[in-house]
N, C-alpha and C positions, 0 to 999 in steps of 0.2 A: 467519650468513654475510653477510647484508645489512649488519649493523653493522660487520663487518670491512672490507667493501668501501667503505662510507662513510668509515671511518677511513683507509683507503688513499688514497682520493681527496682527503681533506682534508689529507694530509701536505704539507708545504712543497715537497718535491721535485717532486711531480706537478703542483702548481699552477705552480711556476716553469717546468717543462718545457712545460706547455700555453701559458703566456704567451710563452715563447721561440719556440714553433712558430708562433703567430699573428703575432707581430712579425716573425719571419723570413720568413713568407709575404708579409706586406705589404712588407717591405724588398726581397724578391725582385722584386715587381712594380715597385717604383720603379727598381731597378737594370736590369731588363729594358727598361722604358720608356726609360731613359737610353741604354742601349746601342742599342736598335732605332731610336729616333727622333732621337737627337742625335749619337751617336758614329759609328754605322755609315754614315749619310749623308755625314758628313765624310770617312770613309775611302773611301767610294765616289767622292767627288769627287776625292780625292787619287790614286786609282787609275784616273782617267779613265773612271769609270762602269762599270768591270768588275764584273759580278755573279758572285761566286764560286759561287753556288748553281747556275748554269747550266753550269758547267764539268763535262765528263764525257768519258770515253773509251768510244766506242761499239764494242762487241764484235760486234754483229750489227745491221744496219740494220732498220728497220721495213719490213714488207711491206705494200704498198698495192695494192688491186685497181683495175680500170679505172674504177670509180665514185668513186675517191678515198677509199674507206673503208679504215681500218687493219685488215688481216687478222691481222697478227701484230705485237705491240709490239716496239719495239727493246730490245735487251739492252745495257745500258751500266753502266759503273762511274762513279758520281757522286762523284768525288773533290772537287769544288767544295763540296759540302755539308759534307764533313769539314773543309775549309779554313775555311769560314764558321763552323762550330761551334767550331773551335779558336780562331779570332780572337775570337769572342764570349766564350769561356771566359777567355781572357787579359784581355780588357777588363773583364769582370766581376770577375776576381781583382784587377786593379789598382784598380778603383773600391772594392771592399770593403776592400782594404788601405789606401787613402787615407782612407776613412771611419773605420776602426778606429784608424789612426795618429793622426788628428785627435782622436778621442775620448780616446785614451790621453794625448795631449799636454794636452788640457783637464783630464783627470782629475789628471795630475801637477801642473798649475798650481793647481788647486783644493786639492789635498793640501798643496802648499807654503804656500798662503795660510793654511790651517788650522793648520799647524805654526807659522808665524810668529805667528799670533794666540795660540796656546797658550803659546809662549815669552814673548810680551809679558805675558800674564796671570799667569804663574808668578812668584811672589816667591822670590828666593833664600833658602835655608834659614837663613843667618846673619841676614838682615834679619828674617825671620819670627820667629826666636828672640828677637832684640833687641826687636821689637815686642811680643812676648808678655811679656817681662820688664818692659818699660815699663808695660804695662797692669796687670801685677800690682803694681808699685810704686805706681801711681796709686790702686789699691784700698786699699792699706795706709796711704796717707797721708791 
């Protein structure tokens, strides 16, 4: 059973999946940092400093005693957090789309260069045949 487990772990798909998960986690941290520390402050500036996370609809106010202590917490629907999360999702989706789009463009460009190099290296069949005939005639002469 241990032998089968080792064989399973060493299959290409498992290693590829593990690599993708690790790279995906690292990429997720990069995108989160970009969204949280670069893009969201810009959006906050554009919306005149409105913090969506603080937006809520209070169903029941908090009860405070004479000492100023909260006796009963407020009951509120925090719709601002939902708006914030949706905005972050959209921004992350756009960033990932742009990165993948750029990678695909670079991949296409690289593939075109390789195709052009292969086309340049290939000798047409008729010329290859004539070269072969010439070489055979040289041997006989």
